[in-house]
C-alpha positions as CSV (number, residue, x, y, z in Angstrom):
1,X,198.1,82.7,197.4
2,X,195.8,79.8,196.7
3,X,194.1,79.8,200.1
4,X,193.1,83.5,199.8
5,X,194.0,87.0,200.9
6,X,193.3,88.4,204.3
7,X,194.0,91.8,206.0
8,X,193.7,92.7,209.6
9,X,193.5,95.9,211.7
10,X,191.8,97.9,209.0
11,X,189.4,100.5,209.7
12,X,185.6,99.8,208.8
13,X,186.1,102.3,206.0
14,X,189.3,102.5,204.0
15,X,190.8,102.6,200.5
16,X,192.6,99.5,199.4
17,X,194.8,99.8,196.4
18,X,195.6,96.6,194.6
19,X,198.5,96.3,192.2
20,X,198.6,93.0,190.3
21,X,200.3,91.3,187.6
22,X,198.5,89.2,184.8
23,X,199.5,87.9,181.4
24,X,196.8,88.7,178.9
25,X,198.9,87.6,175.9
26,X,198.6,84.0,177.3
27,X,195.0,84.1,178.5
28,X,193.1,81.8,176.3
29,X,190.0,81.6,178.5
30,X,189.0,85.1,177.4
31,X,187.9,85.8,180.9
32,X,189.6,88.8,182.8
33,X,192.1,90.8,180.7
34,X,193.0,89.2,177.4
35,X,194.6,90.1,174.0
36,X,192.6,89.5,171.0
37,X,192.9,91.0,167.5
38,X,195.7,93.2,168.5
39,X,193.8,94.9,171.4
40,X,193.5,94.3,175.1
41,X,189.9,93.7,176.4
42,X,188.3,92.7,179.6
43,X,185.5,90.2,180.1
44,X,184.5,90.4,183.8
45,X,181.0,88.8,183.8
46,X,180.3,86.6,185.6
47,X,183.6,86.1,187.5
48,X,186.4,87.4,185.2
49,X,187.5,90.3,187.5
50,X,189.1,87.7,189.9
51,X,191.5,86.7,187.1
52,X,193.0,90.2,187.2
53,X,193.1,91.0,191.0
54,X,192.1,89.8,194.4
55,X,188.6,90.9,194.8
56,X,185.4,89.9,196.5
57,X,183.9,89.2,193.1
58,X,180.2,89.1,194.0
59,X,177.3,91.3,192.7
60,X,176.5,92.5,196.3
61,X,180.0,94.0,196.6
62,X,179.7,97.5,195.2
63,X,182.9,99.5,194.3
64,X,183.8,102.9,193.0
65,X,186.5,102.3,190.4
66,X,189.4,104.7,189.7
67,X,191.5,103.2,187.0
68,X,194.9,104.3,185.5
69,X,195.7,102.6,182.3
70,X,199.3,102.9,180.9
71,X,200.3,101.6,177.5
72,X,202.6,102.0,174.5
73,X,201.4,104.8,172.3
74,X,200.8,102.1,169.5
75,X,197.6,101.8,171.5
76,X,195.9,105.2,171.3
77,X,192.7,104.3,173.0
78,X,192.9,103.7,176.8
79,X,189.2,103.1,177.7
80,X,187.5,102.2,180.9
81,X,184.2,102.9,182.8
82,X,183.2,106.4,184.0
83,X,184.6,109.8,183.2
84,X,188.0,110.4,181.8
85,X,189.8,112.5,184.5
86,X,193.3,112.9,183.0
87,X,195.6,111.9,180.2
88,X,199.3,112.4,179.6
89,X,202.7,111.0,178.6
90,X,204.7,108.7,180.7
91,X,207.8,108.9,178.4
92,X,208.4,109.2,174.8
93,X,206.9,105.7,174.0
94,X,204.1,105.5,176.7
95,X,201.0,107.3,177.7
96,X,198.3,106.9,180.3
97,X,194.6,107.7,181.0
98,X,193.0,108.0,184.4
99,X,189.3,107.1,184.6
100,X,186.9,107.6,187.6
101,X,183.5,106.0,187.8
102,X,181.7,107.7,190.7
103,X,178.8,105.2,190.8
104,X,179.3,102.1,192.9
105,X,179.1,98.9,190.9
106,X,179.9,95.3,191.1
107,X,183.2,94.1,189.6
108,X,181.4,92.1,186.7
109,X,180.5,95.5,185.2
110,X,184.2,96.7,185.1
111,X,185.5,97.2,181.5
112,X,188.8,98.2,180.0
113,X,189.8,98.2,176.3
114,X,193.2,99.2,175.1
115,X,193.7,99.4,171.3
116,X,194.0,101.2,168.0
117,X,190.4,101.9,167.1
118,X,188.5,104.4,164.8
119,X,186.0,106.6,166.7
120,X,182.4,107.8,165.7
121,X,181.5,110.8,168.0
122,X,178.4,112.7,168.7
123,X,176.5,114.2,171.6
124,X,173.2,114.0,173.4
125,X,171.6,116.9,175.3
126,X,169.8,115.7,178.4
127,X,166.4,117.0,179.6
128,X,168.2,119.3,182.0
129,X,170.4,120.7,179.2
130,X,173.6,118.9,180.0
131,X,175.7,117.7,177.1
132,X,176.9,114.0,177.2
133,X,179.6,112.9,174.7
134,X,178.8,109.8,172.8
135,X,181.7,107.6,171.5
136,X,181.5,104.4,169.5
137,X,184.8,102.8,169.0
138,X,185.2,100.3,166.1
139,X,187.8,98.6,164.1
140,X,189.6,100.5,161.5
141,X,187.5,101.6,158.5
142,X,184.1,100.6,160.2
143,X,183.0,104.1,161.3
144,X,180.6,104.1,158.4
145,X,178.8,101.3,160.0
146,X,177.9,103.1,163.2
147,X,175.0,105.4,162.2
148,X,172.2,103.0,163.3
149,X,174.0,102.3,166.6
150,X,174.4,106.0,167.3
151,X,170.9,106.8,166.5
152,X,169.6,103.8,168.6
153,X,171.7,105.1,171.6
154,X,170.3,108.5,171.3
155,X,166.8,107.3,171.1
156,X,167.2,105.0,174.1
157,X,168.7,107.7,176.1
158,X,165.7,109.9,175.3
159,X,163.3,107.0,176.0
160,X,164.9,106.6,179.6
161,X,164.2,110.2,180.2
162,X,160.6,110.1,178.8
163,X,159.5,106.9,180.2
164,X,161.4,106.7,183.6
165,X,162.6,110.2,184.3
166,X,166.3,108.8,184.2
167,X,168.9,111.1,182.9
168,X,172.3,109.7,182.0
169,X,174.6,110.7,184.9
170,X,178.1,110.7,183.4
171,X,179.8,113.0,181.0
172,X,180.5,110.2,178.4
173,X,178.8,107.2,177.1
174,X,181.1,104.7,175.3
175,X,180.5,101.7,173.2
176,X,183.2,99.4,171.8
177,X,181.9,97.3,168.9
178,X,184.6,95.0,167.6
179,X,184.3,91.5,165.9
180,X,186.8,89.8,168.2
181,X,185.2,90.7,171.6
182,X,184.0,87.5,173.2
183,X,180.6,88.7,174.6
184,X,178.0,91.2,174.0
185,X,177.9,93.8,176.7
């Protein structure tokens, strides 16, 4: 509704599930969820998340995101923040992926990409010996262009550990590098 959304009689701590409908095919602002170059992308910074769902879209509102993406199998990659929890078939033509990011973050850092992309994969071993999968998704036939990016990613993860004692805290680090994304993030 234009005047807002309100809830009453909720406990101080609760889980709120929001199901919303948007139309990415007609979203020409390229904020929120949009279709470009045959793939679905999100652009939530600074206030794009509110174009997809009711949400207090401010940097001081930190949220743990659990996201289920469902799409036609013509879109093999169903990507979002965090760790991949589960994948499966919905029916003969559709599949899904469930993602969970255990670290609270503002909504402008939410990301989702649904498309048919090529994958360059590698891994990084953290200082404590944990293996982190590294994925760089690119447009078809561009995997040969990912070498420098993968090397830079590994060196930056090592630098974070050596300089700040910060070890990457998820099982997977993903990058999507495509020409039709409207921002660099």
